[in-house]
N, C-alpha and C positions, 0 to 999 in steps of 0.2 A: 583906455583908461586903466590905470594901475591902482591897486589898493584893495581893501577888504570891505565888503558890504555886509551889514547885519540885518536879518529879516526875522520877523515874528509872524507865525501863522495865526491869523485872526480867529480861526475856528478852534484850533487845538491849543493855542498858546505856546506851542513849541518854537524854540529859536533855532536858526541855522545860519551859517556863514557861507559866503563864497568870495573868492579872490579873483581879481582880474590881472592878467599879465599879458605881455605881448604875445599875440597869436595863440593864446590858450585861456581856458576857463577852468578853474579848480574849485569844486564845491566841497565844503566840509559840513556834513550834517551833524547837528548837535543832538540828534535823537539817540538815546542809548539803545544799542541793538539787543534784541531778545534772544537768548541762547536756548536751544532745545533742552528740555529737561532730561538728564541722564537716567539710566535704568540699571538696577541691579537684577540681573537675570539668573545668576547661578551662585550657589554657595556649595563648595565641595570640601570634602575631607580626604585625607590620604593623598597619594600622588598617582597621577595617571588614571588608568581605567582598570588596573589589576586588582588582586585580592586586597582587601583592606581599604579600598577607595570607594567613594560614592557621593551621592548628592544629599544635601540637607534640604528637606522639604520646607516650604514656607509655613511657619508656625510649628515646625517639627522640633526634634530633639537630636543633639549630637554630643559626643564626648570629645570632640576636637577643640582644643583650646586656641588653635590658630588656623581656622579654616581659610580657604581661598575664595575670595569674592570676585566676581567678574560681571561684565555687562557692556552696555553701549553708552556713548556720549558724543558730544560735538567733536568733530575732527580738530586736531591741533589745539587741544585745551588741556587744562589740568583738572583731574578728578580728585576731590577731597572726600575722604571717607569719615563718617561720623558714627559713633556708637552711643546711643542715647544722648545725642547732642555734643559729645566730646570727640574732638578730632583724633583720628587714629592713624592718619597718614595721607600721602598724596601720590598720584601716579599720572604719567603723561599719556594722553590719548593721541595716537598718530593719525595719519590720513584715513585709515580704515575705520576709525571711530570705535575700536574695540579696546577695552581696558581689563586689567586683572591685578589684584592686590591681595597680599596677606597682611593682616594687622601686625603692626610693629611690636606689640606686646601681647602676652598671653591673656586671653579673656578670663574673667571670673565666672564662677558657677552662677547659674540663674538665667533670667530672661535678658535677651539682647535685642535692640531695635536699631538696625543699620539704615542709614540714608547716605546719599552722595550728592554733591553739587559739582557743576562744571564752571571753570574760570577761563576766559579766553585771554589772548595776549595783551589786551588793553585793560584787563582787570575786571571786566564785566562778569558777574556771577549769575548763574542760572537759579531757577527755583529748585528746591530739593526734590530728589527722586521719591517715588513711593517707597514706604518702609519695607524692609525685609526682616522679619522677626523670627527668632528661634530661641530655644532654651539649651543652655550648656549644662550637661550633667556628667561629671567625671567621677562620680562616686560609685564603686562597684556594688552590686546587690549583696544582701546579707546571705548567710547560709540558708539554703532552701530545705524544706521538709519534704521527704519523699519516702516511698515504700514500694516494695516489690511483692507480687503475689506468691513468690517463693521465698522461703527462709534461707538466710545465709548458711553456708556449710552443708547444704543438702545435696543428695544425688536424686535426680528426678527424671521422669520420662516426659514431663511437661515441656512442650516445645514452643508454646506461645504465652509466655508470662506477661502479666500486665504491670506496667509502671504507672504510678500516680503520685500526686503531691500538691504542695502549695508553693507559689513563687510570686515575684512581683507582677502585678496585673499587666496584661498586654505585652509581656516580655516573651522570652524564649527559654526553653530548657534544653541543654545539650546532654545527651546520654553517651557515655564513653564505655567501651569494652577494652580492658587492659590498656587504657590510655589513648585509644584510637576512637575518633568520633564514630558512634554507631547510629545515632538518629538525632534530629532536632524536632522539638515539639512546641507548638504555640500555646501560650498561657492565656486564658480568657480574661475578661474584664473583672472577674471576681477573684483572680489569682489561682484558679484551679487548672490542672492539666492531667491528662491521662494518655497512655500510649501502649499499644499492643503491636508487636512486629507484624509486618505484612507476610513474611515467610517464616517457616518453622526454623528453630535453632537446630544446628547440627550437633551430633554428639561431641562432647568436649568440655573443657573448663571455661567458665565465664567469670569475669571480675568487672562488675558494673559500678561506675561512679557517675555523678551528675554535677552540673554547674548551671547557674542561672545567668541569663543575659538580659539586661534591661533594654528599653527602647533606644537608649543612646548608644548601645553597643558595648557597655561595660560588662565584663565577665566576672562573676563572683568566684569564690574559692571552690575547689572540687570537694564533693561530699566524701564521707567515709564509704568504703567499698562494701558491696554485697556480692559474695562469691558463692557459686554453686557449680555442680557438674550435671550435664545432660547425658543420660545413658538410657538407651531404649529398653534395656533389661535391668534397670536400676533397682526396682522394687522387688524384694525377695518374696517368695511364696512358701507357705507351709503346706506340703502335699500329703504327708503321712504322719499319724500319731498312733503309736502302738503300746500296749500294755502286756501284762502276763498272759492274758487270754487272746491276744492277737490284735487286729486293727481296732482302733477306736473310731467310730463314725462321728462325723460332725454333729454336734449337739447330742452325742451319745453319752454312755455311762462307762466308768471304769473304776476298778478298785486299786489301780496301780498309782501310788503317790509320786513315783518318779518315772513317768512315761518317756519313751524315746520319740523324738521329733525329727523330721527330715524334710528337705525341700530343695529349692533352687534359689540362686541369687547371682549378683554380678560376680564374674570371675575374679579371683584373687582379692577377696574382700572378707572382712569379719562380719559374721552374722550374730547379732545379739537378740536373744529371745526374752520376752516379758510376759508375765502372767498378771493381767490386770494392772499393768504399769510397773510391776516389780521384776527386776532382772532375775532370770533363772539360769543364765549361762550364755556362753559364746562358742561359736564353731567357725572354722575356717572353710570358706568356699574356694576351692582350688581353680585350676585352669578350666575345668568343665562346669564350674558354678554350682556343683552339688555339695550339700552339707548335711550333717547328721549330728544330733546332740541328745544326750540323756540329761534330763533336768538335774541340776547340781544339788538341789535340796528338795525335800518333799513339798508338793503343792498343798494348798489349803483345801480342806474339805469343802464340798459344794461346787458351785459354778466357777469355772476357770475360762478366761478368754485370753488365748495366747496370740501374740503378734511378734513379728520379726522386723528388724531394720538392718541395713547393710552399711558398713563403713569402709571407704576405700583407703588406699595408702596415703592420701593427702588429708585425711580426716573428714572428708565430706560424708554426711550421713543421709541415707535415703529416707523417703517417706515410709511409714510403717506398712507392713503387709496387711492383707485382709485377715481378720481374726479367725482363729480356729477354736471353737468353743466346745466344751464338754463338761460333764459333772463327775467329780471324784467322790466316791462313797466307799469308805473303808470301815464303816461301822457294821459289825455283825448284827443280824436280826435278834430281837429280844426273844425270850422263851415263848414257844407257841403253846397254845391250848389245843388239845386234841383228845379224841376218844376212839374206842374200838367197840365194835358190836359184840365182842367176846370179853368176858371178865378176865382180869389178870389172874393167872394161876389155875385157870380152868382146864379140864380135859374135855375135849369136844370132838364131835364128828363133823362139825361145821368146817367146810373147806373153802368157803368164799366169804371171809369176814369183810366187814365194811369199816373203813377208816374215815374219820371226819374231824 
């Protein structure tokens, strides 16, 4: 018997056909096949696995406007990519069932919700995949606020300075020395960060700058620099103060208004002396670091606290020395009152008079 027979399943109501031909039976099922739901398994930015490449986490943040999406789907089907329900492109899935696609246009800033469907050769369309969502942030962070425990332009013996500041919450701060990355510091959820080097800084000149990196990987502008020099013998010392009567002891007394001061400091630097914050002169510390100076103008009567700072050839200024204090008294005593046990003008045999 030749021809086509039509049947309807009494239980399901589905129709199917079969045809009869000589020596053969050909069934054509009218039931629409169900395609496996495709999967978005990875979203990547950059190329390959080198520097600057990586994974975008589900629900995460990226600054890549054209990330690469990949996953699995039914073999020999078309995968259609949707972003918030808007088609972004199609890609063919071969026999291995693996697909990969880059959106045809750059994504806008903000939240994105990607899904894919599979379409077989007969036009049957699968259910959409589970969504893969992330946020695109391509805006660099603003200038960050930061400070260093050392003042710029100083010479210091401090080898473990502390860096701290404010930046975008949950981001990263990069610290540079002379333009080369020195350290990376995590920012907490309140935007605070702090850093102290694990190992001591060596002697030398340092020029530190910083830049903020947000969660999406955007890097903000570099900050202004803070420069200083580390020198193990950077802080000068006042070792001797002398007046007309010799050495003046610490916290001692003198009547010399322009005493001579001497001490040690960094080799080949200028030593500037101050009395209670007022400059009283400068001296050169040569190759041996020894200096000597007579105060250039008379000191004030009373208590004087002398300190010294060193300035190197690049203008870096050290921390002040420990103070050398003394009291200057140039006022002669007032007329004293006194008596003698003998009357003035007397002639006496008394050979042991008493003065008081």
